[in-house]
Kinemage of the C-alpha trace (Angstrom):
@kinemage 1
@onewidth
@group {chain A} dominant
@subgroup {mainchain}
@vectorlist {calphas} color= white
{ca met a 1} P 24.537 103.309 12.346
{ca ala a 2} L 27.458 101.179 11.162
{ca leu a 3} L 29.643 99.065 13.450
{ca lys a 4} L 33.378 99.664 13.230
{ca lys a 5} L 35.466 96.569 12.886
{ca ser a 6} L 37.905 96.214 15.685
{ca thr a 7} L 41.378 95.295 14.628
{ca asp a 8} L 42.782 95.553 18.168
{ca glu a 9} L 43.884 92.086 19.285
{ca glu a 10} L 43.534 93.079 22.941
{ca asn a 11} L 39.795 93.341 22.587
{ca leu a 12} L 39.401 89.860 21.118
{ca pro a 13} L 38.173 87.149 23.457
{ca glu a 14} L 40.729 84.583 24.376
{ca val a 15} L 39.827 81.271 22.753
{ca ser a 16} L 41.416 78.086 24.073
{ca glu a 17} L 41.561 75.254 21.725
{ca ser a 18} L 40.225 71.898 22.807
{ca leu a 19} L 42.469 68.885 22.719
{ca ser a 20} L 40.485 67.370 19.824
{ca ser a 21} L 40.862 70.459 17.740
{ca gln a 22} L 44.636 70.518 18.424
{ca lys a 23} L 44.884 66.883 17.343
{ca ala a 24} L 42.902 67.629 14.223
{ca lys a 25} L 45.135 70.520 13.316
{ca asn a 26} L 48.203 68.392 13.873
{ca leu a 27} L 46.730 65.544 11.745
{ca phe a 28} L 45.798 67.647 8.822
{ca ser a 29} L 48.679 70.156 8.866
{ca lys a 30} L 51.584 69.839 6.558
{ca ser a 31} L 54.082 69.464 9.407
{ca val a 32} L 57.463 67.756 9.318
{ca gly a 33} L 57.197 63.955 9.338
{ca arg a 34} L 53.677 63.923 8.045
{ca gln a 35} L 54.892 63.500 4.427
{ca ala a 36} L 56.626 60.222 5.344
{ca lys a 37} L 53.399 58.678 6.755
{ca glu a 38} L 50.796 57.013 4.563
{ca lys a 39} L 47.428 58.580 4.193
{ca lys a 40} L 44.537 56.788 5.839
{ca ile a 41} L 41.799 55.319 3.791
{ca leu a 42} L 38.118 54.787 4.732
{ca thr a 43} L 36.974 51.186 4.790
{ca thr a 44} L 33.530 49.823 5.472
{ca phe a 45} L 32.184 46.463 6.610
{ca ser a 46} L 28.979 45.063 7.962
{ca ile a 47} L 28.492 43.487 11.444
{ca glu a 48} L 25.467 42.779 13.612
{ca pro a 49} L 24.478 45.663 15.907
{ca ser a 50} L 24.760 43.475 19.053
{ca phe a 51} L 28.354 42.467 18.126
{ca lys a 52} L 29.238 46.107 17.447
{ca arg a 53} L 27.924 47.064 20.902
{ca glu a 54} L 30.136 44.327 22.492
{ca leu a 55} L 33.207 45.574 20.556
{ca glu a 56} L 32.486 49.249 21.517
{ca asp a 57} L 32.218 48.227 25.198
{ca thr a 58} L 35.438 46.327 25.019
{ca phe a 59} L 37.256 49.154 23.248
{ca glu a 60} L 35.873 51.672 25.776
{ca asn a 61} L 37.219 49.599 28.659
{ca met a 62} L 40.597 49.658 26.914
{ca gly a 63} L 40.383 53.476 26.522
{ca leu a 64} L 39.955 53.293 22.744
{ca gly a 65} L 37.426 54.669 20.367
{ca trp a 66} L 35.799 52.617 17.688
{ca ala a 67} L 38.382 53.192 14.877
{ca ala a 68} L 41.363 52.942 17.193
{ca gly a 69} L 39.969 49.680 18.568
{ca ile a 70} L 39.460 48.190 15.139
{ca arg a 71} L 42.958 49.163 14.092
{ca phe a 72} L 44.355 47.650 17.313
{ca ala a 73} L 42.352 44.430 16.872
{ca leu a 74} L 43.559 44.080 13.236
{ca arg a 75} L 47.200 44.511 14.278
{ca gln a 76} L 46.795 41.960 16.986
{ca phe a 77} L 45.228 39.585 14.524
{ca ile a 78} L 48.164 39.999 12.169
{ca lys a 79} L 50.629 39.429 14.986
{ca asn a 80} L 48.875 36.343 16.214
{ca thr a 81} L 48.498 34.793 12.763
{ca glu a 82} L 52.040 35.389 11.676
{ca asn a 83} L 53.439 33.250 14.523
């Protein structure tokens, strides 16, 4: 017995997108304004595991993830060293 493919949209389960998947779609879509921004590049560096844990805890207290915290710290460093 073969199953018939349903093309009726009413029978499809309603899928709500998570906030992270919405952000990902916005980030990688070819929307207006995205062309003017630079593409991000992946960088690597080495630090001690204990220092990384300290940084992660600090960033978490600020409400930032690892990458956002590093970007924030680098921007602050540039601001402080320019003055």
